[in-house]
Every structure is written in C-alpha cells, then in structure tokens.
C-alpha positions, 0 to 999 in steps of 0.5 A: 164098241160097247164095253162088256162087263162080267159079273162075278158070281158065287155058288151060293148066289146061283143057288139062291136064284135057283131056289127062287126059280123053283118057288116061281115055277111051283106057283105056276104049277099050282095055278095050272093044276087048279084049272087043269081038266086033263088027267094026263096033264095033271099027272105030269104037272104033279110029277114036275112039282114033286121034282121041284120039291125034291130039288128044293129039299136038296138045296136046303140040306146043302145050305144047312150043312154048309152053315157048319163051315166057318169059312162060308158066308153065313149071311148068304147061306141064311138067305138061301135057307130062307128062300128054300123054307118059304112056301111057293105062295109066299112073295 
C-alpha cells in the first residue's frame, strides 16, 4: 500500500496560492476580452475581472494589516503582499 503524505498548510500559504490564481485568471480574462466580439460575453468577463480585482484588494489589505502583528511570519506576509501588488501581466 502506498503511503499517503499530508502536507501541512498555512493560511498565508493558501492565500499566496489564491493570489497567484487570481493573477493567472486575470491574464486569461484579459486575453479573452481582446478577442471577444460578443457584448454579453465581454460584460460577463469584465464583471468576473472586477470580482477578482476586489478579492485581490481584500488579500492585500489583510496582509498589510497582519504585518503589524509581531507573531505572524513577516517574510510570508511580505511575499503575499508582493503577489497581490503584481499586475496580471507580470510573470
């Protein structure tokens, strides 16, 4: 029987992955909007992009707030802030 390994996860690590997925999806939406000819689809894509931008701003605000807590992992929070501040076009 193969051994199952459980990887422990931190909240900040999960939020970093979420921030990266937001950036990736934002890039996809931007590319889709450039070739989209449907007004309805364009509007749906813009709404989704707006929702992603709001979530990115929430993550950034949380990370900045948590940086003031001396018990938090400062380096992990700085990484989360960096991910949230990057534009979707930056690799």
